[in-house]
N, C-alpha and C positions, 0 to 999 in steps of 0.2 A: 017694632022697631030696634027693642035691647039685643033682640035675635036677630038682626041685621050688621048692629055693631058688632057686636061676636065676631059674626063671621068673617069683617074685616079687618079684626083685630088677629083673627087667626091668620089670614092670607100674609099680613104682611109678617109676621113671625118666621114663616115658609122662608128658606130660601129659596130666592131667584135665581134660576139658570143664566150662568155666565155665559157671553157671547162665545161665538167660535175662535175666535184669535185668539180669548182668556185662556180657553182652554186647553189649547194648541200650549201656549207659551206654561202653563202649567207641567204639562208631561218632558218640556225639554229640562235637563241638568243647569244646573247655575253657572252662568257666564264666571271666570277668573277674573278677580281685578284687574282694571288697565292700569299702566306703570302708571299712569298720571294720577289712580284714584291714590294707588299707594306713595305716589311722593306731596298730596295732598292731605296725606291720611294725619302726617304731625301734627301740620295745623290746626285740625281739628280737635286733635286730643289736647289741642292748646298747648304744646312745646315753645318753646323760644325758638326765635329764628335762627338762633347758632346749633341750637339742639336739633333744628329739624334739618339744617344744613347736614352735622352729620348723619342723619337717618341716611340722607337722599344718598351719601355716600359710600354708606355701608349696602342698601341698598343694591346701588351700581356695583359695587364691588362682589358682594354673591353674586349676581346675576353673570358679569365676565369671567367671575370662576367656576359657574356653571359651565359656562362656554371654553373657556382655557381644559376642563378635565375634558369635555369631548374632541376636542382638538389634539388632546397629548394622545386618547384611547386610539387615534386616527391615525396618529404619527406611532404609536408602537406596530398595532397592527403592521404597517407600509415599512417597519425597522424591519420587525420577525420574518416578512417575506422576501424584502432583502438580505439576512441575514442566513435564510435558506440557499440561495440561487447561489450566495457567494461560497457558501461548504460545499456546494454541489462543483462549482467552478474550481475551487481547490482541489477535491478530490479527482478530479476530472487530468489535470496540469500536472498534479503529482502522478497520476497510475496509467495515462497516458506512454510517457516516457517509461515508466515504472515495468510496462506491460512488453515495450521491445528490451530489457535485460531479458527476459525470460527466451527471446526466441533468439538472441546472438547466440547461444552457449550452442544448440540444435543446431543453428544453422551453419556453423563450422562444422561442425560432422557432418552433416548433409552435401556440405562442400567436399570433404574427404570423400566422401561415397562415391558422388558423383563423378569426379575426374578417377578416382581409380577403377571405377568403372569399366570406363572408355579403354582402361590400359591391360585389364588383367581378370580376369573372373578369381583365378586361385589367391590372389593377391588382395581382392573384395571378397570375397569369402575370409580370409587373416584378419579383415577387419572387425571382425562380427568377437572374436575372441578381445582381440585388442580393443576396443571401445570399451568392452567391458572391465576390462582392467584400468583404465584410464578414465573413460568419463562415471559411468558406475558408482567406482568406489568414492569419485570425487562426492557423489550423492549424500554419502554418508558424512560426512564433513558436514554436511547445513544445517548442523543444530550449532556449528560455529556463525553464519548465517542470523539463527533468530536469536542466539544468546547476545549477540554485539548490537543489534538493531534494536533489541528489548528495554535492554542497561541502556545502549546511548539517549532513543527517546524519551525514557525515565528519566534519566541525568535532566536534561535538557530541558523537559516540564515543570522541572523543581528548579529553574534557575542554579544550576550547579556543573558549571562546563570544568573546572578543575576532576570533579567525580566523570563528567565524559574522558577526559584526555587519561585519566589514571586507567581506565575500562577498554580504552580502546586501544593503549599498550600493551594492558594485560595481555589479549585477545589477542593483537597479534605476535605479541612471544609464541600463544600457545598453536596459535597458525602454522607462524616458522616449524617449531617444534616440531607439529604431526608433519608437514613438510619434509623437512628433514627426514624424518622417519619412513617417509613413504618411499623416497628418492632412494634411502640402503636398502630399504623393503625391495623396490624393483630389481635394484641391481644385484641382490643376495638369490632371491627368489622367484623373480621373474620366470624362468626358464623352469623352475619345478611346476607353479601354479598353472602357466596355460599350458604345460603336460596333461597334469591330472584334471585341467578344466576340458582338454581337446580330444584328446587319446591319445595315447604312445606312436599310435598307427601314421599321425597326422603327420609326418615328419616338415614336409612344406607347408605349412600353415602354420604350424609353432612356429617356424623357423623367421617367418613373416612377421609373426606377430610379436614377437620375440623382439624384432628389430624395429617393429613401430611403437611400443611399449617401452621398451628400455630408452629411444629418443624423448619420449614424449615424458620420461620419466624425470630429464633434466629439470623440467617445469614444474614440477609438484610445489617445491617451496612459494613459487611466487604465484601458483593457482590457488593455494589458500589463504597467503595474506593479503592477495586481491580479493578476494572472497570477504575477508571479515571489512578491507577496507571499502568495498562497494556498499555491505550494509551498513557501517555507519553513515557512509553520505547517505542512504537509505532511513537512517535514525534523522537525519537532519532534516529530513523532507527536500533534502535535494537527488532528484533521478537525473536528471542533465547531464552531468559530472561519471554517471558510471557510464550511460549511455552513446555516451560519446567515444569515451574509452574503448567499451563491445564495438562498436558499427568499425571505430579502424582498427579495432581486434581480425572483425569480420572482413576488412575488406585486403587486409597485410594476409590473412588462410586465404583468402581464394584467388590473390596474383600470385602469392607462392607457390600456392597448390598447380595451377595452370603453368607456372616458371617453369618450378622444378620436377614436376610429374610429367608434365604434356610435351614442355621445350625438351629440358634436359634428360628426361625419361630415368630420374631415379624411382621413380613407381610409390612405394607404401612406405620407404624411407621420406621420401624428396614431401607425402604430404604430412609425416610425423614433423618434422627439422620445420617448417610452415608452419603449422597450431603450437608448434611449442613458441617461437620465434615471438608468434601472437599473443601467445598466454602471456609472454615476461611484458612484454610491449601495451599488455593493456591494465597489468598490474601494476608497474611504474606510472601509467596514467591514471590510475586511480589511488595509487599515494601522493602525487600530486596533487590533485584534486581536494584531498584534504589538505595540505598544507594551505594551499590557498584558502580553504573556512577558517584560517586560522588555526589547527592544531598540527602538531608534532608526530608526523607520519612515521618518520625512520626513527622513534623512541618505542623503545621494547621492557617489560618490567615485567620481573616473576613473579606470578600472582602466588599467593596465602594458599593457608590449606580454606581457611573459610569463603574466599572468593572463588574458588575451584568447584567449592558444597553449591553456593550461589549458582554460578553457572551449570552445573551440573543439575539443580532444582528446574532449571529455565528449559535447559535441552534434553532431560533425558527423553521425555515425550516425540520428539522429531525425530531423533537418534532411532529408537526403536521403532517408529511410522516407516522414517527411509530406509534402516535396512533391512525390513520387511520386504519394502517394493523392490530393492537394490537385489535381493535373492529370488523373486519371483522373475524380473529380469534375466536375471544373471542364468536361472533355471530353464529358461526359453531356447538363450541360445545353445547351454549344454547341449539342450535335446535337440537342434538343429545340427550339432555338429556331428553327430553318431547317424547321418542321412546322406554324410559324404559334402562334397565342398560343393559341388553347383548348389545345393540343396539350401548350404550354409549362406552361399551368396545372395542368393532368393532371399532367404531372414534379413542378412544383413540391411540391404532394399528397402524390404517389405518394413521393418522396423520405423524408417523413415515416411 
């Protein structure tokens, strides 16, 4: 009997197996407390009704803050995406017209080549050394363009319009000085340079090329001043104004070439007059565009030594690079001149 009671006592001490539903419930993680449980918790802690209301309000504010942070995060991501697309749109709007600026220049020389090629192969050959003297030498002064756009953009980014105006006036003076110097250089040494470049035996080519270079030499001051005005507009993120000016110049050049060369029969001289007039018109329109932007485009300031050194530091690498390129392409034309007028005329067409 006592043995039987001991067995029953031992059996009662052993844990009974839990039902299947309870075993599954133990495996699940504890559920988070419901909002209603949170709200009732202050009363269970024995807080006063007013304190319970404050606790409830704090809990609600905390929940709203969590949701607000998530909403702010989503809005920030959407704003970043919209900002990137806005920047891409700004780049396209600026780069599209700016690309047209570099097309208009070669387009004018291409129009000269096309029209002259319809009239005389000798004059077409003379365009080779003529364009080297007028167009290729102009590329050396691209350092003025780089310095202008760099300095103006930096000043405007710092909200200093007075400094930007001073820099534009200074660079316009430098451009005008170089332009007058190139005009005098063309008038005095044009024949000697073309003779050394072409060879003393090519008298007809030298005569035609000198006619072309002397007429276009009148536009040297306007070309360099217009280059600075164009770069100042680009520094202000305005590409449409210079593009309109160069588009008008291309139209004037094309119509003038056809009228003066094909209709009036002036040949290479007519092409030079049309190009010269178109370049002066383009420079004037670019200066007017600067005036419309609130700058005094016809104000010229003599630079100080410190300002000249600053311009030199910015422009020296570009000057070396462009001079090397001009020397290379000039060497190609020089090599073509030694092969005769027909070869030189074919080289002029192939260049474009």
